[in-house]
C-alpha positions in Angstrom: -12.8 -5.9 0.4 -15.5 -3.5 -0.9 -15.0 0.2 -1.4 -17.0 0.8 1.8 -14.4 -1.2 3.7 -11.5 0.9 2.5 -9.4 2.4 5.3 -9.9 5.9 4.1 -12.8 7.8 2.6 -13.5 11.3 1.3 -15.2 13.9 3.3 -17.1 15.0 0.2 -16.3 14.2 -3.4 -17.8 14.3 -6.9 -17.4 11.6 -9.5 -13.6 11.0 -9.8 -12.1 12.4 -13.0 -10.3 10.1 -15.5 -6.7 9.4 -14.8 -4.8 11.2 -17.5 -2.2 8.6 -18.4 -2.1 4.8 -18.6 1.0 4.7 -16.5 -0.7 6.6 -13.7 -3.6 4.2 -13.9 -1.3 1.3 -13.4 0.5 3.0 -10.5 -2.8 3.6 -8.8 -3.9 0.1 -9.4 -0.8 -1.4 -7.8 -1.0 0.9 -4.8 -4.6 -0.1 -4.3 -3.7 -3.8 -4.8 -1.0 -3.6 -2.1 -3.5 -1.8 0.2 -6.0 -4.5 -0.3 -3.6 -7.4 0.3 -2.3 -5.7 3.5 -5.7 -4.6 5.0 -6.8 -8.2 5.6 -6.3 -11.8 4.5 -7.4 -12.5 0.9 -10.5 -14.5 0.4 -10.8 -17.2 -2.3 -11.9 -14.7 -5.0 -9.0 -12.4 -4.4 -6.5 -15.3 -4.4 -7.9 -16.5 -7.7 -7.5 -13.0 -9.1 -3.9 -12.8 -7.8 -3.2 -16.2 -9.3 -4.2 -14.9 -12.7 -1.7 -12.0 -12.7 1.1 -12.0 -15.2 4.2 -9.9 -15.4 6.9 -9.2 -17.9 10.7 -9.8 -17.5 11.4 -6.7 -15.4 12.1 -6.9 -11.7 8.5 -5.9 -10.9 7.1 -8.4 -13.5 9.2 -11.2 -12.1 8.0 -10.4 -8.6 4.4 -10.4 -9.8 4.8 -13.7 -11.5 6.2 -15.2 -8.3 3.3 -13.9 -6.3 0.8 -15.3 -8.8 2.5 -18.7 -8.6 2.3 -18.8 -4.8 -1.3 -17.6 -4.8 -2.2 -20.6 -7.0 -0.9 -22.9 -4.2 -2.5 -21.0 -1.3 -5.8 -21.7 0.3 -7.8 -18.9 2.1 -7.4 -20.6 5.5 -3.6 -20.7 5.1 -3.6 -17.1 4.0 -5.6 -16.1 7.0 -3.3 -17.9 9.4 -0.3 -16.3 7.8 -1.8 -12.8 8.0 -2.7 -13.3 11.6 0.8 -14.5 12.6 2.4 -11.5 10.7 0.1 -8.7 11.8 -2.1 -9.8 14.7 -0.6 -12.6 16.8 -1.0 -13.0 20.5 -0.7 -9.5 21.7 1.1 -8.4 18.5 2.2 -9.9 15.2 5.6 -10.5 13.9 5.6 -7.1 12.2 4.2 -3.7 13.2 3.3 -2.1 9.9 3.1 1.6 11.1 5.1 4.6 10.0 5.4 5.8 13.6 6.9 2.5 14.7 9.4 2.3 11.8 10.4 5.9 12.1 10.5 6.4 15.9 10.3 2.9 17.5 6.9 3.8 19.1 3.2 3.8 18.0 1.1 6.9 17.6 4.0 9.3 17.4 4.8 12.5 15.4 4.6 10.7 12.0 0.9 9.9 12.7 0.1 13.5 13.7 1.8 14.8 10.6 -0.1 12.4 8.4 -3.4 13.4 9.9 -2.6 17.1 9.1 -1.8 16.2 5.5 -4.9 14.0 5.2 -7.1 16.9 6.4 -5.5 19.2 3.9 -6.3 16.8 1.1 -9.9 16.0 2.2 -9.2 12.6 3.6 -10.5 11.1 6.9 -10.5 7.7 8.5 -13.6 5.7 7.9 -15.8 5.5 11.0 -15.7 1.7 11.3 -11.9 1.6 11.1 -9.9 1.8 14.3 -6.3 1.2 13.0 -4.0 4.3 13.2 -4.0 6.0 9.8 -0.2 5.5 9.4 -0.5 1.7 8.8 0.9 0.5 5.5 -2.4 -0.6 4.0 -4.0 2.8 4.5 -1.0 4.7 3.1 -1.0 2.5 0.0 -4.7 3.2 -0.5 -4.2 7.0 0.1 -1.4 7.1 -2.5 -3.5 5.2 -5.0 -6.4 7.5 -4.4 -4.3 10.7 -4.8 -3.1 9.4 -8.2 -6.5 8.4 -9.3 -8.3 11.5 -8.1 -10.6 9.9 -5.6 -10.4 13.0 -3.4 -11.4 15.5 -6.1 -9.0 16.1 -9.0 -6.0 13.8 -9.6 -3.1 15.1 -7.6 -0.2 16.6 -9.6 3.0 14.8 -9.6 4.6 17.4 -7.3 1.9 16.7 -4.6 2.3 12.9 -5.1 6.0 13.3 -4.6 5.6 15.4 -1.5 3.2 12.9 0.1 5.3 9.9 -0.9 8.6 11.4 0.3 7.1 12.5 3.7 4.9 9.5 4.6 5.9 6.5 2.5 9.4 6.7 1.2 11.3 6.9 4.5 10.0 3.5 5.7 7.8 1.5 3.3 10.7 -0.1 1.5 12.1 -1.3 4.8 8.8 -2.7 5.8 8.4 -4.6 2.6 11.9 -6.0 2.9 11.0 -7.1 6.5 7.8 -8.6 5.2 9.7 -10.5 2.5 12.1 -11.9 5.1 9.6 -12.6 7.9 9.7 -16.1 9.3 5.9 -16.5 8.9 5.8 -15.1 5.4 5.0 -17.4 2.5 2.4 -15.7 0.3 3.3 -12.4 2.0 6.9 -12.8 1.2 5.9 -12.5 -2.4 3.7 -9.5 -1.6 6.7 -8.0 0.2 8.9 -8.5 -2.9 6.3 -6.7 -5.1 6.1 -3.9 -2.7 9.8 -3.5 -2.3 10.5 -3.4 -6.0 7.6 -1.0 -6.6 8.8 1.4 -3.9 12.2 1.5 -5.5 10.6 2.3 -8.9 8.5 5.1 -7.3 11.4 6.6 -5.5 13.5 6.6 -8.7 10.6 8.0 -10.7 10.2 10.9 -8.3 13.9 11.5 -8.3 14.1 11.7 -12.1 11.1 14.0 -12.2 12.9 16.4 -9.8 16.0 16.3 -12.1 13.9 17.0 -15.2 12.2 20.0 -13.5 15.5 21.5 -12.2 
């Protein structure tokens, strides 16, 4: 997926400033990677890139290594079939990856309206060629990565990242990734779900610790 195909775009932006810390760069990269994997089935090039990933012996590194191993065994056609069964299906896929659905049981509810208000306040808008509601998991991963990286102007301070995460991602994304990990049609995406679940736990703990340090 090219930058033009990203689910969100800036209303107006200058060249993005450098991310101040390596840790933030890695966080932004992982959010963007999850957004990319969840926005559409991976092509051969992306599968090859995923197959080349390596992790350490942490929980996140272990999940990344497992994903890389499965990616090496996955063909693009199989990945596309899996993606369609999970997220598209006949009428609907096995999972509905939207904040509104996870938080209220219905689509296009208050969580979406709240997100649109916060997007406007941060200079974000849905791309013209995208028709998915903005509260889908792929868009939210991309938005969070963009806030960290400063794609919408200056890089967002940690307090703003925390506010956005706690309001729009934290209450449901971990549950979604656990569901993705356990879905009956998940093979490659079970490994994606594991990476996302562990990463969401790390982010939640990081924001909690930052609150304690500032107290």
